[in-house]
C-alpha positions as CSV (number, residue, x, y, z in Angstrom):
1,X,-28.2,-97.6,86.5
2,X,-28.4,-99.3,83.1
3,X,-27.8,-102.6,84.7
4,X,-30.7,-102.0,87.1
5,X,-33.3,-103.1,84.5
6,X,-31.7,-106.6,84.7
7,X,-33.5,-107.0,88.0
8,X,-36.8,-107.5,86.3
9,X,-35.4,-110.2,83.9
10,X,-35.7,-113.0,86.4
11,X,-39.4,-112.8,86.7
12,X,-40.1,-113.0,83.0
13,X,-38.9,-116.4,81.9
14,X,-41.0,-117.0,78.8
15,X,-39.2,-114.6,76.4
16,X,-35.8,-114.6,78.1
17,X,-34.1,-114.6,74.7
18,X,-35.3,-111.1,74.0
19,X,-33.3,-108.1,75.1
20,X,-34.6,-105.5,77.5
21,X,-35.4,-102.0,76.2
22,X,-32.1,-100.7,77.5
23,X,-30.1,-103.7,76.3
24,X,-31.4,-103.2,72.8
25,X,-30.7,-99.5,72.6
26,X,-27.4,-99.3,74.5
27,X,-25.6,-102.4,73.3
28,X,-22.1,-101.4,72.5
29,X,-22.3,-98.3,74.7
30,X,-24.1,-94.9,74.4
31,X,-22.9,-92.6,71.7
32,X,-25.9,-90.4,71.0
33,X,-29.3,-89.5,72.3
34,X,-32.7,-89.3,70.5
35,X,-32.2,-87.8,67.1
36,X,-35.0,-86.2,65.0
37,X,-33.1,-85.1,61.9
38,X,-34.7,-87.7,59.6
39,X,-38.2,-89.1,59.1
40,X,-37.7,-91.7,61.9
41,X,-36.3,-91.2,65.4
42,X,-32.9,-92.7,66.0
43,X,-31.9,-93.5,69.6
44,X,-28.2,-94.2,69.9
45,X,-28.1,-94.7,66.2
46,X,-31.0,-97.3,66.1
47,X,-34.4,-96.7,64.6
48,X,-37.1,-96.1,67.2
49,X,-40.7,-95.4,67.6
50,X,-41.6,-93.7,70.9
51,X,-44.6,-95.5,72.5
52,X,-45.3,-93.6,75.7
53,X,-47.9,-93.3,78.4
54,X,-48.4,-90.5,80.8
55,X,-48.1,-91.1,84.5
56,X,-47.9,-88.0,86.7
57,X,-45.8,-88.9,89.8
58,X,-47.6,-86.3,91.8
59,X,-51.0,-88.0,91.2
60,X,-49.9,-91.5,92.2
61,X,-48.8,-92.5,95.8
62,X,-45.1,-93.0,95.9
63,X,-45.4,-96.6,97.2
64,X,-47.4,-97.4,94.0
65,X,-45.0,-95.8,91.4
66,X,-43.3,-99.1,90.6
67,X,-46.6,-101.0,90.2
68,X,-48.0,-98.4,87.8
69,X,-44.7,-98.2,85.8
70,X,-44.5,-101.9,85.5
71,X,-48.0,-102.1,84.3
72,X,-47.1,-99.5,81.6
73,X,-44.1,-101.6,80.5
74,X,-46.1,-104.8,80.6
75,X,-48.5,-103.3,78.1
76,X,-45.7,-102.9,75.6
77,X,-44.9,-99.2,76.1
78,X,-41.2,-98.2,76.0
79,X,-41.4,-94.8,77.6
80,X,-43.2,-92.9,80.4
81,X,-44.1,-89.2,80.2
82,X,-44.6,-86.9,83.1
83,X,-45.1,-83.2,83.8
84,X,-43.2,-81.4,86.5
85,X,-45.4,-79.4,88.9
86,X,-43.7,-76.1,89.8
87,X,-46.3,-75.2,92.4
88,X,-45.5,-78.4,94.3
89,X,-41.7,-78.3,94.2
90,X,-41.4,-74.5,95.0
91,X,-44.4,-74.4,97.3
92,X,-43.3,-71.1,98.8
93,X,-41.3,-68.5,97.0
94,X,-37.7,-69.6,97.1
95,X,-38.5,-72.7,99.2
96,X,-38.0,-76.0,97.3
97,X,-39.1,-79.6,98.0
98,X,-37.8,-82.6,96.0
99,X,-39.0,-85.1,98.6
100,X,-39.2,-84.8,102.3
101,X,-38.8,-81.1,102.2
102,X,-41.7,-80.1,104.4
103,X,-44.5,-79.3,102.0
104,X,-47.9,-80.9,102.2
105,X,-47.1,-83.3,99.3
106,X,-43.5,-84.0,100.3
107,X,-43.9,-87.8,99.9
108,X,-45.0,-87.4,96.2
109,X,-42.0,-85.2,95.3
110,X,-39.0,-87.6,95.2
111,X,-38.4,-86.9,91.6
112,X,-35.0,-88.6,91.5
113,X,-36.6,-91.8,92.8
114,X,-39.4,-91.7,90.2
115,X,-37.0,-91.3,87.3
116,X,-34.7,-94.1,88.7
117,X,-37.7,-96.4,89.2
118,X,-38.8,-95.8,85.6
119,X,-35.4,-96.8,84.4
120,X,-35.4,-99.9,86.7
121,X,-38.7,-100.8,85.1
122,X,-37.0,-100.6,81.6
123,X,-38.7,-97.4,80.5
124,X,-37.3,-94.3,78.9
125,X,-38.7,-90.9,80.1
126,X,-40.2,-87.8,78.5
127,X,-40.1,-84.8,80.8
128,X,-42.5,-82.0,80.3
129,X,-41.1,-79.3,82.7
130,X,-43.2,-76.4,81.6
131,X,-43.0,-74.0,83.4
132,X,-46.7,-74.1,82.4
133,X,-48.2,-77.6,82.3
134,X,-52.0,-77.2,82.1
135,X,-52.8,-80.8,83.1
136,X,-56.2,-79.9,84.6
137,X,-54.0,-79.0,87.6
138,X,-54.3,-76.1,90.0
139,X,-53.2,-72.9,88.1
140,X,-51.6,-75.1,85.4
141,X,-48.8,-75.8,87.7
142,X,-47.9,-72.2,88.4
143,X,-47.4,-71.3,92.1
144,X,-50.0,-68.8,93.3
145,X,-47.5,-66.4,94.7
146,X,-46.8,-65.2,91.2
147,X,-50.1,-63.3,91.5
148,X,-48.7,-61.2,94.3
149,X,-46.7,-59.2,91.7
150,X,-50.0,-57.9,90.2
151,X,-50.1,-56.3,86.8
152,X,-46.4,-55.9,86.4
153,X,-46.0,-59.7,85.9
154,X,-47.4,-61.5,82.9
155,X,-46.9,-65.3,82.8
156,X,-45.9,-67.3,79.7
157,X,-44.1,-64.3,78.2
158,X,-40.5,-62.9,78.3
159,X,-41.7,-60.5,81.0
160,X,-38.7,-59.7,83.2
161,X,-40.6,-60.2,86.5
162,X,-42.0,-63.6,85.4
163,X,-38.7,-64.7,84.0
164,X,-36.9,-63.9,87.3
165,X,-39.1,-66.6,88.9
166,X,-38.7,-69.0,86.0
167,X,-34.9,-68.6,86.1
168,X,-34.8,-69.3,89.8
169,X,-37.0,-72.4,89.3
170,X,-35.2,-73.8,86.2
171,X,-31.8,-73.2,87.8
172,X,-32.9,-75.4,90.7
173,X,-34.8,-78.0,88.6
174,X,-32.7,-78.5,85.5
175,X,-29.4,-79.6,87.1
176,X,-31.4,-82.3,88.9
177,X,-32.8,-83.5,85.6
178,X,-29.5,-83.3,83.7
179,X,-28.0,-86.1,85.7
180,X,-30.8,-88.4,84.5
181,X,-30.3,-87.8,80.7
182,X,-29.9,-90.8,78.4
183,X,-26.6,-89.7,77.1
184,X,-25.1,-89.9,80.6
185,X,-26.7,-93.2,81.4
186,X,-30.1,-92.1,82.6
187,X,-33.7,-92.6,81.2
188,X,-34.6,-89.1,79.9
189,X,-34.7,-89.0,76.1
190,X,-36.8,-85.9,75.5
191,X,-37.7,-82.6,77.1
192,X,-40.8,-80.6,76.2
193,X,-40.5,-76.8,76.4
194,X,-43.6,-75.0,77.6
195,X,-47.0,-76.6,76.7
196,X,-49.5,-75.9,73.9
197,X,-48.0,-72.4,73.6
198,X,-49.7,-71.6,70.3
199,X,-53.0,-71.6,72.1
200,X,-52.0,-68.4,74.0
201,X,-51.8,-66.4,70.8
202,X,-48.8,-64.5,72.4
203,X,-46.3,-65.7,69.8
204,X,-43.4,-64.6,72.1
205,X,-40.5,-66.4,70.5
206,X,-38.1,-64.6,72.8
207,X,-39.7,-66.4,75.7
208,X,-39.3,-69.8,74.0
209,X,-35.7,-69.0,73.2
210,X,-35.1,-67.9,76.8
211,X,-36.5,-71.2,78.2
212,X,-34.3,-73.1,75.8
213,X,-31.2,-71.2,76.8
214,X,-31.9,-71.7,80.5
215,X,-32.1,-75.5,79.8
216,X,-28.9,-75.5,77.8
217,X,-27.1,-73.4,80.5
218,X,-28.1,-76.1,83.1
219,X,-26.7,-79.0,81.1
220,X,-29.7,-80.2,79.1
221,X,-28.5,-81.9,75.9
222,X,-31.3,-84.3,74.9
223,X,-33.9,-83.6,72.2
224,X,-36.1,-80.5,72.9
225,X,-39.7,-80.4,71.6
226,X,-42.8,-78.3,71.7
227,X,-46.4,-79.6,71.6
228,X,-49.5,-77.9,70.1
229,X,-52.6,-78.8,68.1
230,X,-51.8,-79.3,64.4
231,X,-54.3,-76.8,63.3
232,X,-52.5,-74.0,65.2
233,X,-49.5,-74.2,63.0
234,X,-46.0,-73.0,64.1
235,X,-47.1,-70.2,66.4
236,X,-46.0,-72.1,69.5
237,X,-42.6,-73.1,68.5
238,X,-39.2,-72.1,67.2
239,X,-38.7,-74.4,64.2
240,X,-34.9,-74.1,64.1
241,X,-34.6,-75.2,67.7
242,X,-37.4,-77.6,68.5
243,X,-39.1,-80.6,67.0
244,X,-42.8,-80.0,66.8
245,X,-45.1,-82.6,68.4
246,X,-48.8,-82.5,68.4
247,X,-52.0,-83.1,70.4
248,X,-55.3,-84.4,69.2
249,X,-57.8,-87.3,69.5
250,X,-59.7,-87.4,66.2
251,X,-59.4,-86.9,62.5
252,X,-56.1,-88.8,62.3
253,X,-55.4,-88.6,58.6
254,X,-55.9,-84.8,58.4
255,X,-53.9,-84.1,61.5
256,X,-51.0,-86.4,60.5
257,X,-51.0,-84.8,57.0
258,X,-50.8,-81.4,58.6
259,X,-47.9,-82.5,60.8
260,X,-46.0,-83.7,57.7
261,X,-46.6,-80.4,55.9
262,X,-45.4,-78.4,58.9
263,X,-42.1,-80.2,59.2
264,X,-41.4,-82.5,56.3
265,X,-38.8,-85.2,56.7
266,X,-39.0,-85.1,60.5
267,X,-40.4,-87.8,62.8
268,X,-44.2,-87.7,63.4
269,X,-45.0,-87.7,67.1
270,X,-48.4,-87.2,68.8
271,X,-47.5,-85.9,72.2
272,X,-51.0,-86.2,73.5
273,X,-53.5,-88.7,72.3
274,X,-56.3,-88.3,74.8
275,X,-57.3,-91.7,76.0
276,X,-60.4,-90.2,77.8
277,X,-61.4,-87.0,79.4
278,X,-61.8,-85.3,82.8
279,X,-64.8,-84.4,84.9
280,X,-66.3,-81.0,85.8
281,X,-68.1,-80.5,89.0
282,X,-71.9,-80.4,88.5
283,X,-71.6,-82.1,85.1
284,X,-72.0,-85.7,84.0
285,X,-69.1,-88.2,84.2
286,X,-67.1,-88.3,81.0
287,X,-65.9,-91.5,79.3
288,X,-64.5,-92.6,76.0
289,X,-65.7,-95.9,74.6
290,X,-63.3,-98.6,73.6
291,X,-64.3,-98.3,70.0
292,X,-63.6,-94.5,69.9
293,X,-60.3,-95.1,71.7
294,X,-59.2,-97.6,69.1
295,X,-60.5,-95.6,66.1
296,X,-57.8,-93.0,66.8
297,X,-55.0,-94.8,68.5
298,X,-54.7,-97.6,66.0
299,X,-54.4,-95.4,62.9
300,X,-51.6,-93.4,64.6
301,X,-49.7,-96.6,65.3
302,X,-50.4,-97.9,61.8
303,X,-49.1,-94.7,60.1
304,X,-46.5,-95.4,61.6
305,X,-46.0,-92.6,64.1
306,X,-44.7,-92.2,67.6
307,X,-47.4,-91.4,70.2
308,X,-47.7,-90.6,73.9
309,X,-51.0,-91.7,75.4
310,X,-52.4,-89.0,77.7
311,X,-53.3,-90.4,80.2
312,X,-52.1,-94.0,80.8
313,X,-53.3,-93.5,84.4
314,X,-54.9,-90.3,85.4
315,X,-54.6,-90.7,89.1
316,X,-55.9,-88.1,91.6
317,X,-55.6,-84.4,92.1
318,X,-55.0,-84.6,95.8
319,X,-56.1,-82.1,98.3
320,X,-56.9,-78.7,96.7
321,X,-55.0,-79.4,93.5
322,X,-57.8,-80.0,90.9
323,X,-57.9,-77.3,88.3
324,X,-60.7,-75.5,86.6
325,X,-61.6,-73.5,83.5
326,X,-63.1,-70.1,82.9
327,X,-64.8,-70.5,79.5
328,X,-65.2,-66.8,79.2
329,X,-61.4,-66.5,79.3
330,X,-61.5,-63.3,81.4
331,X,-60.0,-62.5,84.8
332,X,-63.4,-62.2,86.5
333,X,-64.5,-65.8,87.1
334,X,-67.4,-65.2,84.7
335,X,-67.8,-68.8,83.4
336,X,-65.8,-70.6,86.1
337,X,-66.0,-74.4,85.8
338,X,-64.3,-76.4,88.5
339,X,-63.0,-80.0,88.1
340,X,-63.2,-83.0,90.4
341,X,-60.6,-84.4,92.7
342,X,-60.6,-87.7,90.7
343,X,-58.5,-87.5,87.5
344,X,-59.5,-91.0,86.5
345,X,-59.7,-89.8,82.9
346,X,-61.3,-93.0,81.6
347,X,-57.7,-94.1,81.1
348,X,-56.3,-97.6,80.4
349,X,-55.5,-97.9,84.1
350,X,-58.2,-96.7,86.5
351,X,-57.4,-94.1,89.2
352,X,-57.0,-97.0,91.6
353,X,-54.6,-99.0,89.3
354,X,-57.2,-101.4,88.0
355,X,-56.8,-102.7,84.4
356,X,-59.6,-101.6,82.0
357,X,-60.5,-102.9,78.6
358,X,-58.4,-100.1,77.1
359,X,-55.3,-101.5,78.8
360,X,-55.7,-104.9,77.1
361,X,-56.5,-103.3,73.7
362,X,-53.4,-101.1,74.0
363,X,-51.3,-104.1,74.8
364,X,-52.6,-105.9,71.8
365,X,-52.1,-103.0,69.4
366,X,-48.5,-102.3,70.6
367,X,-47.6,-105.9,70.2
368,X,-49.0,-105.7,66.6
369,X,-47.3,-102.5,65.5
370,X,-44.0,-102.1,67.4
371,X,-41.4,-103.5,65.0
372,X,-38.9,-103.9,67.8
373,X,-39.5,-106.8,70.1
374,X,-38.1,-106.6,73.6
375,X,-38.6,-108.4,76.9
376,X,-41.7,-107.4,78.7
377,X,-42.8,-108.2,82.3
378,X,-46.0,-109.9,83.2
379,X,-48.8,-107.6,84.2
380,X,-48.7,-107.2,88.0
381,X,-51.5,-108.7,90.0
382,X,-54.1,-106.3,91.2
383,X,-54.5,-105.2,94.9
384,X,-57.7,-105.8,96.6
385,X,-59.9,-103.1,98.1
386,X,-62.3,-103.1,101.1
387,X,-65.2,-101.1,102.3
388,X,-64.4,-100.5,105.9
389,X,-67.2,-100.5,108.4
390,X,-69.1,-97.2,108.8
391,X,-67.8,-94.8,111.4
392,X,-69.7,-92.8,114.0
393,X,-68.7,-89.2,114.5
394,X,-66.8,-88.7,117.7
395,X,-66.3,-85.0,118.0
396,X,-66.5,-81.6,116.3
397,X,-64.8,-78.2,116.2
398,X,-66.8,-75.1,115.4
399,X,-65.8,-72.6,112.7
400,X,-65.1,-70.1,115.6
401,X,-62.7,-72.6,117.1
402,X,-60.9,-73.1,113.8
403,X,-60.5,-69.5,112.8
404,X,-59.2,-68.8,116.3
405,X,-56.3,-71.0,115.5
406,X,-55.8,-69.9,111.9
407,X,-53.3,-67.4,110.5
408,X,-54.9,-63.9,110.6
409,X,-54.5,-60.8,108.6
410,X,-56.0,-57.4,109.2
411,X,-57.0,-55.3,106.2
412,X,-59.2,-52.2,105.7
413,X,-61.0,-53.8,102.8
414,X,-61.1,-57.4,101.6
415,X,-58.2,-58.6,99.5
416,X,-57.6,-61.9,97.8
417,X,-56.1,-64.9,99.7
418,X,-52.9,-64.6,97.6
419,X,-52.3,-61.1,99.0
420,X,-52.5,-62.0,102.6
421,X,-49.2,-61.4,104.3
422,X,-48.6,-65.0,105.5
423,X,-46.5,-68.0,104.6
424,X,-43.2,-66.1,104.5
425,X,-44.6,-63.5,102.0
426,X,-46.1,-66.1,99.7
427,X,-49.7,-65.5,100.7
428,X,-52.4,-68.2,100.9
429,X,-52.6,-70.7,98.0
430,X,-55.4,-73.2,98.9
431,X,-58.4,-73.9,101.0
432,X,-60.8,-71.4,102.6
433,X,-60.5,-67.8,103.7
434,X,-62.9,-66.3,106.3
435,X,-63.5,-62.5,106.3
436,X,-64.7,-61.4,109.7
437,X,-66.1,-58.1,111.0
438,X,-67.3,-57.7,114.6
439,X,-69.5,-55.1,116.3
440,X,-71.8,-54.3,113.4
441,X,-75.2,-52.6,113.8
442,X,-77.6,-54.4,111.4
443,X,-80.9,-52.7,110.9
444,X,-84.0,-54.9,110.1
445,X,-83.8,-56.1,106.5
446,X,-80.1,-55.2,106.2
447,X,-78.9,-55.9,102.6
448,X,-75.4,-57.3,102.1
449,X,-73.9,-56.8,98.7
450,X,-70.6,-58.3,97.4
451,X,-69.3,-56.3,94.6
452,X,-68.1,-58.2,91.6
453,X,-68.0,-62.0,91.6
454,X,-67.1,-64.3,94.4
455,X,-64.0,-66.5,93.8
456,X,-65.4,-69.0,94.1
457,X,-68.3,-69.5,96.7
458,X,-69.2,-67.8,99.9
459,X,-71.2,-68.7,103.0
460,X,-72.6,-65.8,105.0
461,X,-72.8,-66.1,108.8
462,X,-74.5,-63.7,111.2
463,X,-73.6,-64.3,114.8
464,X,-72.4,-67.8,113.8
465,X,-75.6,-68.8,112.0
466,X,-75.7,-69.4,108.2
467,X,-78.1,-67.0,106.4
468,X,-77.0,-67.8,102.9
469,X,-78.5,-70.6,100.7
470,X,-77.6,-74.3,100.8
471,X,-75.6,-75.8,98.0
472,X,-77.2,-79.3,97.6
473,X,-77.9,-79.6,93.9
474,X,-76.5,-78.2,90.7
475,X,-79.3,-75.7,90.3
476,X,-78.2,-74.1,93.6
477,X,-75.2,-72.7,91.8
478,X,-77.5,-70.0,90.3
479,X,-78.3,-68.7,93.8
480,X,-76.5,-66.1,95.9
481,X,-73.0,-67.1,97.0
482,X,-71.4,-68.5,93.8
483,X,-69.3,-67.2,91.0
484,X,-72.3,-67.2,88.7
485,X,-73.8,-64.0,90.1
486,X,-72.1,-60.6,90.0
487,X,-72.9,-57.9,92.5
488,X,-75.1,-60.3,94.4
489,X,-77.1,-59.3,97.5
490,X,-78.6,-61.1,100.5
491,X,-80.8,-60.1,103.4
492,X,-78.8,-60.5,106.6
493,X,-81.5,-60.2,109.3
494,X,-85.2,-59.9,109.8
495,X,-84.7,-57.9,113.0
496,X,-82.4,-55.2,114.2
497,X,-79.1,-56.5,115.7
498,X,-76.5,-54.6,117.7
499,X,-72.9,-55.7,118.0
500,X,-73.3,-58.4,115.4
501,X,-70.6,-60.6,114.0
502,X,-70.4,-61.1,110.2
503,X,-68.3,-63.9,108.8
504,X,-67.9,-64.6,105.1
505,X,-66.5,-68.0,104.4
506,X,-65.0,-68.2,100.9
507,X,-63.8,-71.4,99.3
508,X,-61.2,-71.6,96.5
509,X,-62.5,-74.4,94.2
510,X,-59.3,-74.4,92.1
511,X,-57.6,-71.9,89.8
512,X,-58.0,-72.2,86.1
513,X,-55.3,-74.4,84.5
514,X,-55.3,-72.7,81.1
515,X,-56.3,-69.5,79.4
516,X,-56.7,-67.3,82.5
517,X,-53.7,-66.2,84.5
518,X,-54.8,-63.3,86.8
519,X,-57.3,-65.3,88.8
520,X,-57.2,-64.3,92.4
521,X,-59.3,-66.2,95.0
522,X,-61.5,-64.8,97.7
523,X,-63.2,-61.3,97.6
524,X,-61.1,-58.9,95.5
525,X,-63.2,-57.6,92.6
526,X,-64.8,-54.9,94.8
527,X,-65.9,-54.1,98.3
528,X,-68.5,-55.4,100.6
529,X,-71.5,-53.1,101.5
530,X,-74.4,-53.2,103.9
531,X,-77.3,-51.0,102.7
532,X,-74.9,-49.5,100.2
533,X,-72.4,-48.4,102.9
534,X,-68.9,-49.9,102.6
535,X,-67.8,-52.2,105.4
536,X,-64.2,-51.7,106.4
537,X,-61.8,-53.0,109.0
538,X,-61.8,-56.8,108.3
539,X,-59.8,-59.6,109.8
540,X,-59.0,-62.4,107.3
541,X,-58.4,-66.0,108.5
542,X,-56.6,-68.6,106.3
543,X,-58.0,-72.1,106.7
544,X,-55.4,-74.0,104.8
545,X,-55.6,-77.4,106.6
546,X,-51.9,-77.9,106.6
547,X,-50.9,-81.2,108.1
548,X,-49.1,-79.8,111.2
549,X,-51.9,-77.4,112.0
550,X,-54.6,-80.0,111.5
551,X,-52.9,-82.7,113.6
552,X,-52.4,-80.1,116.4
553,X,-56.1,-79.4,116.8
554,X,-57.6,-80.1,120.2
555,X,-60.6,-79.2,122.3
556,X,-63.0,-81.4,120.4
557,X,-66.6,-81.1,121.5
558,X,-69.6,-83.5,121.4
559,X,-71.3,-83.7,118.1
560,X,-74.3,-81.4,117.9
561,X,-77.6,-82.7,116.4
562,X,-77.4,-79.9,113.8
563,X,-74.9,-77.2,113.1
564,X,-75.8,-73.8,111.4
565,X,-72.2,-73.1,110.3
566,X,-69.3,-74.9,108.7
567,X,-68.0,-77.5,111.1
568,X,-65.0,-79.9,111.3
569,X,-66.0,-83.4,112.3
570,X,-63.8,-86.3,113.6
571,X,-64.1,-90.0,113.3
572,X,-61.5,-92.8,113.9
573,X,-60.9,-95.7,111.6
574,X,-59.2,-98.7,113.3
575,X,-57.0,-100.8,110.9
576,X,-55.7,-104.2,112.0
577,X,-53.7,-106.7,110.0
578,X,-52.6,-104.3,107.3
579,X,-54.4,-101.5,105.4
580,X,-56.2,-101.9,102.0
581,X,-57.3,-99.4,99.4
582,X,-60.8,-98.0,99.8
583,X,-63.0,-95.1,98.9
584,X,-64.6,-92.6,101.3
585,X,-68.3,-92.5,100.3
586,X,-69.6,-88.9,100.7
587,X,-72.9,-88.7,98.8
588,X,-74.9,-88.3,102.1
589,X,-72.9,-85.3,103.0
590,X,-73.1,-81.9,101.2
591,X,-69.9,-80.0,100.4
592,X,-66.4,-79.9,101.9
593,X,-63.1,-81.8,102.2
594,X,-61.9,-85.1,103.7
595,X,-58.7,-85.2,105.7
596,X,-57.0,-88.5,106.6
597,X,-54.2,-88.4,109.2
598,X,-53.6,-84.8,108.5
599,X,-53.5,-85.1,104.7
600,X,-56.2,-83.4,102.7
601,X,-57.6,-86.2,100.5
602,X,-59.7,-84.0,98.3
603,X,-63.0,-82.1,97.8
604,X,-66.4,-83.7,97.7
605,X,-69.7,-82.1,96.5
606,X,-73.1,-83.8,96.6
607,X,-73.9,-82.0,93.3
608,X,-71.6,-84.5,91.7
609,X,-70.5,-86.3,89.7
610,X,-67.9,-87.7,92.0
611,X,-69.4,-89.1,95.2
612,X,-66.5,-91.1,96.6
613,X,-62.8,-90.2,97.2
614,X,-60.0,-92.7,96.6
615,X,-58.1,-93.5,99.8
616,X,-55.0,-95.6,99.1
617,X,-53.7,-98.0,101.7
618,X,-50.4,-96.2,102.1
619,X,-52.3,-93.2,103.6
620,X,-53.5,-95.4,106.4
621,X,-51.5,-96.9,109.3
622,X,-51.9,-99.8,111.6
623,X,-54.2,-98.9,114.5
624,X,-56.1,-95.6,114.9
625,X,-56.5,-93.3,111.8
626,X,-58.0,-89.8,112.1
627,X,-60.8,-89.1,109.5
628,X,-61.8,-85.5,109.5
629,X,-64.5,-83.9,107.5
630,X,-64.9,-80.2,107.1
631,X,-68.6,-79.9,106.1
632,X,-69.7,-76.5,104.9
633,X,-73.5,-77.1,105.1
634,X,-75.3,-80.2,106.4
635,X,-73.5,-83.3,107.7
636,X,-74.4,-86.9,107.6
637,X,-74.4,-89.1,110.7
638,X,-71.8,-91.6,109.5
639,X,-68.5,-91.8,107.6
640,X,-69.0,-94.5,105.0
641,X,-66.7,-96.4,102.7
642,X,-67.0,-98.1,99.3
643,X,-64.8,-100.4,97.1
644,X,-65.2,-98.3,94.0
645,X,-65.7,-94.8,92.8
646,X,-69.3,-93.7,92.7
647,X,-70.7,-91.2,90.1
648,X,-74.0,-89.5,90.5
649,X,-75.5,-86.1,90.0
650,X,-78.0,-84.1,92.0
């Protein structure tokens, strides 16, 4: 594998007298890995500064991995950093996917291929395997079936029930990573244990020791590190076992001085310098100016210190995988704040792979401060994008038709989606859950009350007609039907109804990725009452929009002029002469998801800020492509496309 990087040499020409990254550090053979015993890193006995950029393999389409990695190397970085997403690789309890294994994101999960490609592109690798990763990712990378063990399981501690799951996961993952370690000829030079653990306040050093031992037992020999904010001290590490690395994006002198005080005589490494920031739904689009970016990044390089840029390319939180925060840090969804599908992050590479001004500045700074000169590839040419012609809607399926095909679960009282007995005992992780009750007598003015808070929003239907408010603008989040209101009530009918059908359509907008770990989705904080009388005997339906299920839908009907309930719409995009990247422009729709050829592209919400969803060319095929839109409220007449992301708030 070490010889594989020679494949890029032929395209470089101009500086052919320089060694590649691997040639420089492995000349004469490999005798040792990354050493942190002195003030400067040594890799195989040679002084090294780690200049890394974050690329999450699960946020970039597999056919684009090489392009993004080469762009990283062309900017002068010598290392790529990635998290490992537990919830993707063990997508059902005890069922694993490392590429082609049957999960919804199976094509993103060829971890061996990603690591090999990084090495072929002359990059070392930092692996941050968690098990908790944060990453503004669904549940911080935890699989939701952990929640099925209730109060006996406590994540991010040495709790025996939690560690049983972690042990099974690490025993599957670590042997796969061990064969890619630097000292056996692979690219991995560093492993991070847990993530920002000091922030939990748990201080469970037995847990950190246990994680380390699991790694050692599975053949991990490279440098182990932890990562925390400098101001949190040593609460998230075991100083005798781990090198401390640190996360920040301001006040460089103070933070670097703190780092030196915490572990004198050891290498300084910033594990996360935040190149930008992420977006919350119903909030303004976040950016970081070029000047602000340079004002922190350059002093870190000039110190000199090693640094990992988080993110180099943010990419996309596909499907239902964007995270959230609960700023009250309770288990009750009190200050729930969801994040957008786009994870562009205002990074040096845009979500779509475009170069930004930050890219060229980073390239300039790395050339200036890296004392080791090695052969770099030319920056790859950009791919073009197109705005495909607008599409007319060709058919629709009603909510009734969808739930009739969905997995069902009967329960006396509402339970969370995670506690449905489906998916081989793993429950429902993502999407929508519909709570249905038939044969109700509803008196005039009947009052529905949902006890506790909804997790996260609910649409109320009586006899198939929506009676709850629209969600068109940010202010609508203060009405009935969202997490913001506890014990909320709604009038169901103005006239007495016999034998009525009540459907409660609940959407999971993404579990919090940090700080809150018992966060069930659906209706679970209390019961549902009508005129203060409990409603019992529910049937729950899981609308997960899994690929096989979605592609098997039939019985499409003509599109109605208007629909009074959530509806799935269908259009067809014809591609001829090769596909190109594009964006699906959704600002004229209201709230829902877009599905392309059975793959859930992501969530959209007119409230903003993200108004278009990135659709990479590899997701399309020559000929007919199915574009499905599950609209919860009011649909537009057309499916439209754009060449760039659109930001706007309503």
